[in-house]
C-alpha positions in Angstrom: 110.7 156.3 116.2 110.2 159.5 118.2 110.8 159.4 122.0 109.8 162.1 124.5 110.3 162.8 128.2 108.1 163.7 130.0 105.5 161.9 128.0 102.8 164.5 129.0 104.9 167.7 128.5 102.6 170.8 128.4 102.0 172.2 125.0 104.1 175.4 124.3 106.9 174.4 126.7 110.4 174.8 125.5 112.4 171.7 124.7 115.6 170.4 123.2 115.6 167.9 120.4 118.2 165.2 119.4 118.5 163.1 116.3 121.4 161.2 114.9 122.9 160.1 111.5 125.9 158.3 110.1 129.1 160.4 110.2 130.6 161.3 106.8 134.1 162.8 107.1 133.8 164.2 103.6 130.5 165.8 104.2 131.0 166.9 107.8 128.3 165.7 110.0 126.1 164.3 107.3 122.5 165.3 106.7 119.0 164.5 107.9 118.9 162.6 111.2 117.4 159.3 112.2 115.1 158.7 115.2 114.2 161.6 117.4 114.4 162.4 121.1 112.6 165.3 122.7 113.7 166.3 126.2 112.6 169.1 128.5 114.6 172.2 128.5 117.2 171.8 131.3 117.3 174.3 134.2 120.8 175.2 133.1 121.6 175.0 129.4 125.2 174.0 128.7 127.8 176.8 128.4 129.1 176.8 124.8 132.3 178.6 124.3 133.8 179.7 121.0 137.5 178.9 121.5 140.2 180.1 119.1 143.8 178.9 119.0 146.2 181.8 119.3 149.9 181.6 120.1 152.4 184.2 121.2 155.7 184.5 119.3 157.7 183.9 122.5 160.4 186.4 121.5 160.9 184.8 118.0 161.3 188.2 116.6 163.5 189.5 119.4 166.4 191.9 118.6 168.2 192.5 115.3 168.2 188.7 114.6 164.5 188.8 114.8 164.3 191.7 112.4 166.2 189.6 109.8 163.9 186.6 110.4 160.9 188.9 109.9 162.4 190.0 106.5 162.9 186.5 105.4 159.3 185.5 106.4 157.8 188.5 104.6 159.8 187.6 101.4 158.5 184.1 101.6 154.9 185.3 102.0 155.4 187.5 98.8 156.8 184.4 97.0 153.6 182.5 97.8 151.6 184.9 95.7 153.7 184.6 92.5 151.5 184.2 89.4 153.9 185.3 86.6 157.5 186.0 85.8 156.8 189.7 86.5 155.6 188.8 90.0 158.8 186.7 90.5 161.0 189.7 89.5 159.2 192.0 91.8 159.6 189.6 94.8 163.3 189.2 94.1 163.8 192.9 93.8 161.9 193.5 97.1 164.0 190.8 98.8 167.2 192.4 97.7 166.2 195.8 99.0 165.1 194.3 102.3 168.5 192.6 102.9 170.3 195.8 101.8 168.4 197.7 104.4 169.2 195.0 107.0 172.9 195.1 106.3 173.5 197.9 108.9 172.2 195.6 111.6 173.9 192.5 110.4 176.6 192.9 113.0 174.1 193.1 115.8 172.3 190.0 114.4 175.6 188.2 114.3 176.4 189.1 117.9 172.9 188.0 119.0 173.4 184.7 117.2 176.8 184.1 118.8 175.2 184.8 122.3 172.4 182.2 121.5 174.9 179.6 120.4 177.1 180.3 123.5 174.0 180.1 125.7 173.2 176.6 124.5 176.3 175.3 126.2 175.4 177.0 129.5 171.6 176.4 129.4 171.0 180.2 129.1 169.2 182.3 126.5 170.8 185.3 124.8 168.5 187.6 126.9 169.6 185.9 130.2 173.3 186.4 129.3 172.7 190.1 128.4 170.7 190.6 131.6 173.5 189.3 133.8 176.4 190.9 131.9 174.9 194.2 130.6 171.7 194.7 132.7 169.6 194.8 129.5 167.7 192.4 127.2 166.7 192.4 123.5 163.3 193.8 122.7 161.1 190.6 122.5 158.8 192.2 119.9 156.1 189.8 121.1 153.2 189.2 118.7 150.2 186.9 118.6 149.8 184.3 115.8 146.4 182.9 114.9 146.7 179.2 114.4 143.3 177.7 113.9 139.7 177.6 115.1 138.9 174.9 117.7 136.1 172.4 117.8 133.6 173.1 120.6 132.7 170.8 123.4 129.7 171.1 125.7 127.7 169.0 128.3 124.0 168.4 128.8 122.7 167.2 132.2 119.2 165.7 132.5 117.4 164.3 135.5 114.6 161.7 135.2 112.1 161.2 138.1 109.3 159.2 136.4 105.8 159.6 137.8 104.2 157.0 135.6 105.2 153.7 133.9 105.1 155.5 130.6 107.7 158.0 131.8 109.9 155.3 133.2 109.8 153.3 129.9 110.5 156.5 127.9 113.5 157.3 130.1 115.0 153.8 129.6 114.4 153.9 125.9 116.0 157.4 125.5 119.1 156.5 127.6 119.5 153.3 125.6 119.3 155.2 122.3 122.0 157.6 123.4 124.2 154.7 124.5 123.6 152.6 121.4 124.2 155.2 118.7 127.1 156.9 120.5 128.9 153.5 120.4 130.6 151.8 117.4 128.9 149.0 115.6 130.6 145.6 115.2 130.5 144.8 111.5 131.6 141.2 112.1 134.6 141.3 109.8 137.2 142.5 112.3 136.2 146.2 111.9 133.9 148.7 113.7 131.5 151.1 112.1 132.0 154.5 113.7 129.3 155.9 116.0 126.6 158.2 114.7 126.8 162.0 115.1 124.0 163.9 116.8 122.0 166.9 115.6 120.9 169.1 118.5 118.3 171.9 118.3 116.5 174.1 120.9 112.9 174.8 120.2 113.5 178.4 121.4 115.3 180.3 118.5 116.7 182.9 120.9 119.2 180.3 122.2 122.4 179.3 120.5 122.6 176.7 117.7 124.8 173.7 117.3 126.9 172.0 114.6 126.6 168.2 114.2 128.4 166.7 117.2 129.9 163.4 118.3 128.7 162.2 121.7 132.0 161.4 123.4 130.6 160.3 126.7 127.3 159.0 128.1 127.1 158.7 131.9 124.2 157.4 133.8 123.7 157.6 137.6 120.8 155.7 139.2 119.4 157.1 142.4 122.4 159.4 142.7 120.3 162.1 144.3 119.0 159.8 147.1 120.5 159.1 150.5 119.7 155.4 150.3 118.9 152.7 147.8 115.2 152.8 146.7 113.2 151.5 143.7 109.6 151.3 142.5 107.7 148.0 142.9 108.9 146.8 139.5 112.6 147.5 140.4 112.9 150.8 138.5 115.1 153.4 140.1 113.4 156.4 141.7 115.6 158.9 139.9 118.1 158.8 137.0 120.8 161.3 136.1 122.0 161.5 132.5 125.1 163.4 131.5 125.9 163.8 127.8 129.2 165.2 126.6 129.3 166.4 123.0 132.1 167.6 120.7 131.2 169.2 117.4 132.6 167.7 114.2 132.5 171.0 112.2 134.1 174.3 112.7 131.9 177.3 113.5 132.7 180.3 111.3 131.7 183.9 111.3 128.8 183.5 108.8 127.3 180.8 111.1 127.0 183.4 113.9 125.7 186.1 111.6 123.0 183.9 110.1 121.1 183.2 113.4 119.4 185.2 116.1 122.1 184.9 118.8 124.8 183.0 117.0 126.0 179.5 117.4 
């Protein structure tokens, strides 16, 4: 059953729509969407970042020892693409050549390794030892590794100030639905059925889009904007603040951004 706040929203006004469905880990956020909640467009839409997980090498490739490590890694990467005996022979030949070329720096790599081992007993790095004794350090050859994309998180804030009994009832029903379907269901056999995921959509196509998302927190504050406790004659609060924290269950990729007006 569809729910809307305010109940008498002007036609043509922008809004944000929420629906929910069972989560299927094999199929991402699932399809369709049960129910339906339509809320006014908040004054400030949530900031939605697009975080990516990158990590620096932290001097992993520093100095001549780092050069040897790089050679080993590159050889391993070539081995991962072997599809035939000819490919295997090519990889072995390339590996031999790389280690031949590195032979001239083997002495330097050995000295660096000895410094690292000695430093472990003193709580120092090879660079710290060199800095104190020689006034120099190994070139850290710092690089950035891409690890993985990150699931996005965002927060919606809505305020309810009912002007009619219909608006008050709609606010209570909407809040109850967010609470209920963001919570697990007790199956009665010692297990819980996991909460639904939410499908969120702006009516205005110029705004960003969302992947299916779990609602990880529902916070409700009654009369939080007032200086004193007040209610309507029937006991309903004068104002209600609703905070919804979502975390998407699917990764946003390049084609998602390219396939919409302003990206996800």
